C-alpha positions as CSV (number, residue, x, y, z in Angstrom):
1,M,114.5,103.7,43.4
2,Q,113.6,107.6,41.7
3,P,111.7,107.5,38.7
4,F,113.8,108.0,34.7
5,P,114.1,111.5,34.6
6,T,112.1,113.0,31.7
7,S,114.2,116.3,31.0
8,R,117.7,117.5,31.0
9,R,116.2,119.9,34.3
10,D,115.6,116.7,36.2
11,F,118.3,114.6,35.3
12,L,121.1,117.5,36.9
13,A,118.8,117.6,40.0
14,T,118.6,114.0,40.7
15,T,120.8,112.1,39.6
16,G,124.2,111.4,42.1
17,F,126.3,113.1,39.5
18,G,126.6,115.8,41.6
19,V,125.9,119.7,42.0
20,G,124.1,119.6,38.4
21,S,121.7,122.2,39.1
22,V,124.2,124.5,41.2
23,A,126.5,124.2,37.7
24,L,123.6,125.1,35.9
25,A,123.0,128.2,37.6
26,H,126.4,129.1,37.5
27,L,126.3,128.9,34.1
28,L,123.5,130.4,33.4
29,N,124.5,133.6,35.2
30,Q,127.9,133.8,33.3
31,D,125.9,133.5,30.2
32,G,124.2,136.6,31.4
33,L,121.0,134.6,32.0
34,L,120.3,135.3,35.5
35,A,121.3,138.9,35.0
36,G,119.0,142.0,34.0
37,A,118.8,142.8,30.2
38,A,122.2,143.1,28.2
39,A,124.2,146.1,27.9
40,T,125.6,147.1,24.6
41,A,129.2,147.1,24.2
42,G,131.4,148.0,21.4
43,G,131.2,151.0,18.8
44,E,133.2,154.1,18.3
45,A,133.5,157.6,21.2
46,G,131.2,160.2,19.1
47,A,129.5,157.3,17.0
48,S,125.9,158.8,15.6
49,K,124.5,155.5,16.0
50,P,123.8,153.7,19.2
51,P,127.5,151.5,19.3
52,E,126.4,147.7,18.6
53,N,126.8,144.8,21.0
54,L,130.0,142.6,21.4
55,P,128.8,139.3,21.9
56,L,129.1,138.5,25.5
57,D,131.2,135.3,25.5
58,L,134.9,134.4,25.2
59,K,134.9,133.3,21.9
60,P,138.1,135.1,20.3
61,K,136.9,138.4,18.9
62,R,138.7,140.2,16.4
63,P,141.1,143.1,17.9
64,H,140.7,147.3,16.5
65,S,144.3,146.8,14.8
66,A,146.9,144.2,14.6
67,P,148.1,143.6,18.0
68,K,151.5,142.8,19.4
69,A,150.7,140.6,21.9
70,T,148.2,138.0,22.7
71,A,148.2,137.5,26.4
72,M,149.3,140.0,29.6
73,I,150.9,138.5,33.0
74,S,151.0,141.3,35.8
75,L,153.1,140.7,38.7
76,F,151.3,143.3,41.0
77,M,153.4,144.3,43.7
78,H,151.0,145.7,46.5
79,G,152.5,148.2,48.8
80,G,154.8,150.4,46.6
81,P,158.3,149.2,46.1
82,S,160.7,151.6,46.9
83,H,161.7,153.0,43.6
84,V,164.9,154.8,44.8
85,D,166.3,151.6,46.4
86,L,165.5,149.1,43.6
87,F,165.2,151.1,39.8
88,D,165.8,154.7,40.1
89,P,169.5,155.8,41.2
90,K,170.1,159.2,42.7
91,P,173.4,160.1,43.6
92,E,172.2,163.5,45.1
93,L,170.4,161.3,47.5
94,T,172.6,159.7,48.6
95,K,175.6,162.5,48.6
96,H,172.8,164.7,50.9
97,N,171.5,161.8,53.1
98,G,170.5,163.3,56.4
99,S,170.2,166.5,55.2
100,E,166.6,168.6,55.5
101,Y,164.9,168.0,52.3
102,S,163.6,171.9,51.1
103,G,160.7,170.5,48.8
104,E,157.0,170.4,49.8
105,V,155.9,167.1,51.0
106,V,152.4,165.1,51.7
107,Y,152.8,162.4,54.4
108,S,150.5,160.1,55.0
109,F,151.6,159.0,58.3
110,V,152.6,162.5,59.6
111,N,153.3,161.4,63.2
112,R,156.4,159.5,62.0
113,A,157.1,162.1,59.5
114,N,160.5,164.3,59.5
115,K,162.4,165.9,56.4
116,K,165.6,164.0,56.3
117,L,166.7,163.1,52.5
118,F,167.5,159.0,53.3
119,G,169.8,157.7,50.5
120,S,169.6,154.3,49.1
121,P,171.5,152.2,51.4
122,W,172.1,149.8,48.7
123,K,174.6,150.0,45.7
124,F,173.2,150.2,41.9
125,E,175.4,148.9,39.1
126,K,175.3,149.1,35.4
127,R,173.8,146.2,34.2
128,G,173.2,143.6,30.7
129,A,174.2,146.0,27.0
130,C,171.8,148.4,27.5
131,G,173.5,149.5,31.1
132,T,170.3,150.2,33.1
133,E,171.2,150.5,36.2
134,V,169.3,147.9,39.1
135,S,169.7,147.4,42.4
136,E,171.8,145.0,44.2
137,L,168.8,143.8,45.8
138,L,167.6,142.6,42.6
139,P,170.2,140.9,40.9
140,E,168.0,137.9,38.8
141,I,165.8,140.9,37.2
142,A,169.0,142.7,36.5
143,G,170.1,139.6,34.5
144,V,167.6,139.9,32.1
145,V,167.0,143.6,32.0
146,D,167.7,144.1,28.4
147,D,164.5,142.5,27.8
148,L,162.9,145.0,30.2
149,C,161.8,148.6,29.5
150,V,162.1,151.0,33.0
151,V,159.2,153.4,32.7
152,R,160.7,155.4,36.0
153,S,158.0,158.5,35.6
154,M,154.7,156.6,36.8
155,H,152.2,159.1,38.8
156,T,149.1,158.7,40.4
157,G,149.0,161.9,42.2
158,H,147.5,160.0,45.3
159,N,149.7,158.5,48.4
160,G,147.1,156.2,49.4
161,H,147.1,152.3,48.4
162,E,143.3,151.8,47.8
163,V,143.0,154.9,45.5
164,S,145.7,154.1,43.3
165,I,144.9,150.9,42.9
166,R,141.9,151.3,41.8
167,Y,143.3,153.9,39.5
168,F,145.8,151.0,38.5
169,H,142.9,148.6,37.7
170,G,139.4,150.4,37.3
171,G,140.9,153.2,35.6
172,I,139.4,156.3,37.9
173,A,141.6,156.9,41.1
174,G,139.4,155.7,44.3
175,V,136.3,154.5,42.6
176,T,135.1,151.1,43.5
177,G,132.3,148.8,41.0
178,R,134.3,149.6,37.8
179,P,135.9,146.2,35.7
180,T,139.1,146.1,36.2
181,L,141.9,146.3,32.9
182,G,141.9,142.4,32.5
183,S,137.9,142.2,33.2
184,W,137.6,144.9,29.7
185,M,140.6,142.8,28.0
186,V,138.6,139.8,28.1
187,Y,135.6,141.6,26.9
188,G,137.6,143.0,23.8
189,L,139.4,140.0,22.9
190,G,137.9,136.7,24.6
191,S,140.7,134.1,25.0
192,E,142.3,131.2,22.6
193,S,141.3,128.8,25.0
194,Q,137.9,127.6,25.4
195,Q,138.8,125.1,28.1
196,L,139.9,127.7,30.5
197,P,139.0,130.6,32.3
198,A,140.5,133.6,30.4
199,Y,141.2,135.9,33.6
200,M,142.7,134.1,35.9
201,V,144.4,135.5,39.5
202,L,146.9,133.5,41.3
203,S,146.4,134.1,45.1
204,D,149.2,133.9,47.6
205,P,149.1,132.0,50.5
206,G,149.1,134.9,53.3
207,G,145.4,136.1,52.1
208,H,143.8,138.2,50.0
209,P,145.9,141.6,48.9
210,V,144.5,145.1,49.7
211,D,141.8,145.9,48.5
212,G,140.6,142.5,48.1
213,T,138.2,141.5,45.4
214,H,138.1,144.6,44.5
215,N,141.7,144.1,42.1
216,W,140.0,141.6,39.6
217,S,136.2,142.5,39.8
218,S,134.1,143.0,36.5
219,G,131.9,145.9,37.9
220,F,129.3,146.6,35.5
221,L,130.4,144.1,33.2
222,P,128.6,140.1,33.0
223,A,130.3,138.2,35.5
224,L,131.4,136.5,32.8
225,Y,134.5,138.5,33.0
226,Q,135.9,138.7,36.3
227,G,138.8,137.3,37.3
228,T,138.7,133.4,38.2
229,V,140.6,133.0,41.7
230,L,142.7,130.3,41.8
231,R,143.4,128.6,45.6
232,P,147.0,129.3,46.8
233,Q,147.5,125.5,47.7
234,E,146.6,122.0,46.2
235,P,143.8,121.7,44.8
236,R,144.1,125.0,43.4
237,I,140.4,124.3,41.8
238,L,138.4,122.2,44.2
239,N,135.6,120.3,43.2
240,L,137.3,119.4,39.3
241,D,136.6,115.7,40.0
242,A,133.5,113.5,40.3
243,P,132.7,111.4,43.5
244,P,134.9,108.4,43.7
245,G,132.3,106.0,43.1
246,L,131.4,108.1,39.8
247,R,134.3,108.5,37.5
248,G,135.6,106.7,34.9
249,A,133.1,105.2,32.6
250,V,130.2,106.1,35.3
251,Q,131.5,109.5,34.6
252,A,131.5,108.6,30.8
253,K,128.1,107.8,30.6
254,N,126.1,110.2,32.4
255,L,127.9,112.5,30.0
256,A,127.1,110.6,27.1
257,F,123.7,110.6,28.1
258,L,123.7,114.3,29.0
259,R,124.8,115.1,25.7
260,E,122.1,113.2,23.8
261,L,119.6,115.4,26.2
262,N,121.0,118.6,24.9
263,K,120.5,117.2,21.0
264,Q,117.0,116.0,21.4
265,H,115.9,119.4,23.4
266,A,117.8,121.3,20.5
267,S,116.5,119.4,17.8
268,Q,113.1,120.6,19.2
269,R,113.6,124.0,18.9
270,P,115.9,125.0,15.7
271,G,117.5,128.0,14.6
272,E,118.2,128.5,18.2
273,A,122.0,130.1,18.1
274,D,122.1,130.8,21.7
275,L,120.9,127.4,22.6
276,E,123.1,125.6,20.5
277,A,126.4,128.1,21.8
278,R,125.1,127.3,25.6
279,I,125.1,123.4,25.5
280,Q,128.8,123.8,23.9
281,S,129.9,126.0,26.7
282,Y,128.5,123.2,28.8
283,E,130.2,120.4,27.7
284,L,133.7,122.8,27.4
285,A,132.9,123.1,31.3
286,A,133.2,119.5,31.5
287,A,136.4,119.7,29.4
288,M,138.0,121.8,31.8
289,Q,137.9,119.0,34.5
290,T,140.9,117.8,31.8
291,A,142.4,121.2,30.9
292,A,142.5,122.7,33.8
293,K,144.3,120.0,35.9
294,E,146.7,119.5,33.5
295,A,147.8,122.7,33.2
296,L,148.0,123.4,36.5
297,D,150.7,120.0,36.9
298,I,153.8,121.9,37.2
299,T,155.5,118.4,37.7
300,Q,155.6,117.4,34.5
301,E,158.0,120.6,34.3
302,P,161.5,119.6,33.9
303,E,164.2,119.4,36.8
304,H,165.9,122.5,35.2
305,I,163.0,124.7,35.0
306,H,162.2,124.1,38.5
307,V,165.5,125.1,39.4
308,L,165.1,128.6,37.3
309,Y,162.1,129.1,39.4
310,G,163.6,128.5,42.3
311,I,160.5,125.6,43.5
312,N,163.6,123.8,45.1
313,E,164.5,126.8,47.8
314,D,162.1,127.8,50.3
315,A,162.5,131.5,50.0
316,T,161.1,131.0,46.6
317,R,159.5,128.0,45.9
318,E,155.8,129.8,46.6
319,Y,155.9,132.4,44.5
320,G,158.4,130.7,42.0
321,T,155.8,128.2,41.2
322,R,152.9,130.6,40.5
323,C,155.4,132.4,38.2
324,L,155.8,128.8,36.4
325,I,152.1,128.4,36.3
326,A,150.8,131.8,34.7
327,R,153.4,130.5,31.9
328,R,151.9,127.3,31.7
329,L,148.7,128.9,31.1
330,V,149.2,132.1,29.1
331,E,151.0,128.9,27.0
332,R,147.6,127.0,26.6
333,G,146.1,130.6,25.6
334,V,144.5,132.1,28.9
335,R,144.4,136.0,27.4
336,F,145.7,137.6,31.6
337,V,147.0,136.4,34.2
338,Q,147.7,138.4,37.6
339,L,150.0,137.2,40.6
340,F,149.2,138.9,44.0
341,L,151.0,138.9,47.2
342,G,149.2,139.2,50.9
343,G,148.4,142.4,52.2
344,Q,151.3,144.2,51.0
345,P,154.2,143.7,51.7
346,W,156.4,146.1,49.7
347,D,155.1,148.7,52.2
348,N,158.2,149.6,53.9
349,H,157.0,152.2,56.7
350,T,159.5,150.9,59.4
351,A,162.8,148.7,59.2
352,I,163.2,148.8,55.4
353,R,166.7,147.8,55.8
354,K,164.6,144.1,57.1
355,G,161.7,143.9,55.2
356,L,163.1,145.3,51.6
357,P,165.7,142.3,51.1
358,D,162.7,139.9,52.1
359,I,160.5,140.6,49.5
360,C,163.4,141.1,47.1
361,K,164.4,137.4,47.7
362,K,160.6,135.9,47.2
363,T,160.3,138.2,44.1
364,D,163.5,137.9,42.2
365,K,164.7,135.1,40.8
366,P,160.2,134.1,40.1
367,A,160.0,137.3,38.1
368,A,163.3,137.1,36.2
369,A,162.8,133.4,35.4
370,L,159.6,133.9,34.2
371,V,161.0,136.4,31.4
372,K,163.5,134.1,31.1
373,D,161.2,131.2,30.1
374,L,158.5,133.1,28.0
375,K,161.7,134.5,25.9
376,Q,163.0,131.0,25.5
377,R,160.1,129.4,24.6
378,G,159.5,132.2,22.3
379,L,156.6,133.7,23.6
380,L,157.7,136.7,25.2
381,D,157.0,138.4,22.3
382,T,153.4,137.7,22.3
383,T,153.0,138.3,25.7
384,L,153.5,141.3,27.8
385,V,154.7,140.8,31.3
386,H,153.8,143.4,33.6
387,W,155.8,144.5,37.2
388,G,155.0,147.1,39.5
389,G,152.9,148.5,42.2
390,E,150.4,151.2,42.5
391,I,152.9,153.7,44.2
392,G,156.2,154.5,45.1
393,R,158.2,155.6,48.4
394,L,159.7,159.0,49.4
395,P,163.1,160.0,49.6
396,V,162.7,161.2,52.9
397,C,163.2,158.8,56.2
398,E,160.0,158.0,57.6
399,G,160.6,157.3,61.3
400,N,164.5,157.7,62.9
401,M,167.4,157.7,61.0
402,D,168.7,154.4,62.7
403,E,167.3,150.6,61.8
404,T,163.7,151.2,62.7
405,S,163.7,153.7,59.7
406,G,160.8,153.4,56.7
407,R,159.6,155.2,53.6
408,D,156.1,156.8,53.4
409,H,153.9,156.6,50.7
410,N,154.9,158.2,47.3
411,G,152.4,158.3,44.5
412,Q,153.9,161.5,43.1
413,G,156.7,159.4,41.4
414,F,157.6,156.1,41.1
415,T,158.6,152.9,38.5
416,V,157.4,150.0,36.8
417,W,158.1,147.6,34.3
418,L,157.4,146.0,31.0
419,A,158.8,142.9,29.0
420,G,158.0,141.6,25.8
421,G,154.4,142.0,24.0
422,G,155.6,144.6,21.6
423,V,157.8,146.9,24.5
424,K,161.5,147.8,23.5
425,G,163.4,145.9,25.8
426,G,166.9,147.4,27.3
427,L,165.0,150.9,27.9
428,T,164.2,153.4,30.6
429,Y,161.7,155.8,30.1
430,G,161.0,159.2,32.2
431,E,162.5,160.5,35.1
432,T,161.8,161.5,38.7
433,D,163.3,164.6,40.1
434,E,167.1,165.0,41.4
435,V,165.9,163.0,44.8
436,G,163.3,160.7,43.3
437,H,160.2,162.2,44.5
438,R,158.0,163.7,41.4
439,A,157.7,162.2,38.0
440,A,159.4,165.0,36.3
441,V,160.5,163.9,32.7
442,N,157.7,161.8,30.3
443,V,155.3,161.5,33.0
444,V,152.9,158.1,32.6
445,T,149.7,157.5,34.6
446,P,148.0,154.8,35.2
447,N,145.5,155.9,32.6
448,D,148.6,155.9,29.9
449,F,149.4,152.6,31.0
450,Q,145.9,151.1,30.3
451,A,145.8,152.9,27.0
452,T,149.3,151.7,26.1
453,V,148.2,147.8,27.4
454,L,145.5,148.2,25.3
455,H,146.9,149.3,22.3
456,L,149.9,146.3,22.4
457,L,146.3,143.8,22.5
458,G,145.2,146.0,18.8
459,I,142.6,147.6,21.0
460,D,141.6,150.9,20.8
461,H,140.8,152.4,24.3
462,Q,138.2,154.8,23.2
463,K,136.5,152.4,20.9
464,L,136.0,149.6,23.7
465,V,132.6,150.6,25.1
466,Y,130.4,149.0,27.0
467,H,126.5,150.4,28.2
468,A,125.9,149.8,31.2
469,N,124.0,152.9,33.7
470,G,122.2,154.7,30.5
471,R,125.6,155.7,29.1
472,A,128.2,154.1,27.3
473,Q,131.0,153.6,29.6
474,R,134.9,152.6,28.8
475,L,137.9,152.0,30.8
476,I,139.1,155.1,30.4
477,D,136.5,156.9,31.4
478,N,136.2,160.7,29.7
479,R,139.9,161.4,30.9
480,P,143.0,162.3,29.1
481,A,144.9,159.2,28.2
482,R,147.6,158.6,25.4
483,V,149.5,155.8,23.9
484,V,153.4,155.9,25.2
485,S,154.4,155.2,21.7
486,E,158.4,155.8,22.5
487,I,158.2,152.9,24.4
488,L,157.0,150.3,21.6
489,V,158.9,148.5,19.4
């Protein structure tokens, strides 16, 4: 027989209740106790005194101003959806199909390049009361267009995937090691739920997206603020259950005993608020065993919701399931949820006539269902939904003008859409030029996008500060950015 444990540390290390020591190390790391000295956060740009720390925890924090949105779901479309085939109809492009383009073009794949204008093979139609034109490839999203703000003037100025992805997520084009938008959000606001991670990533069965874990990294922020990745298949979180022989009453007794050890330990160190907070966080980790399983269990949803998301259809089952989980998570207080696709399926360099309809079929119905479902539950007003990729596609043909033709990268002008969370519905904002190559009217950069998102959540992007590497750091780091007030309610 092993000796009776005399301390919490002994208890975690020796009992059969599993991975106590590993869990302890993980939780200490989340609390920043295994990292270097805590950095300073908060404060205002140009302040005469050093900015004050924001507490390094996930408890709800007061925003700088009254928020319109309290949560965000980002449907990130890696690869660059072709805006001129989906959301940005160009009659001049269709009219001059096959003609030589007179403008300057920067190609990513010069060996397949030509300058022949490539009119969209698909028809556009005015939809909804607002009359926004949407491609026939997206009939379900077209059905919710009165709830969407379609921004047709996005511009990164870079054609590459990784450089533009990092611009969208980390605030500076091409730079790694920076916290993502989601990390900044949960650092600044914490989470309404103390039983679920504040920042959750729903990954694809096909693998990680292009640029991998950089998409949800916390960079120089503590690891507490990085995205928690759910497995793409069941079980989506491993090891939520104790070993079979230690479940039920046995587990309850173990937790009760650990709670008593914690109380005894704390009573010997009165006034240590950090210790009390740490003990509470460990207890919440145990509570997640119930909360996470319940949140991820879509069998609780009625049949008509499964039909709405396309879960009963082969083409939409997987993405529809993730969109439904995203709704269940924000409904339970998760601050930021992001869905990714494996690789970059919108990267239609060849055979766009087949590839583009395929990825639209997978994502169209679930994305529209998410907007409908949030709205019918009264959650759309406070949940910001984002749909879009890091770049768009060129208006000229890549390869030959036949069934093998595709479109090369285009970071000069493309489209994203937003819904809910204080954004005007039924609106189109900005324009590209007459063939859809460059953003020409009301240009919006990723930094403008980030400033606008943070503003909707009640955060001033200039005041959200974290000290690292010897200076005050911000998501939008000494770069021009504006809140796009024209699209806000």
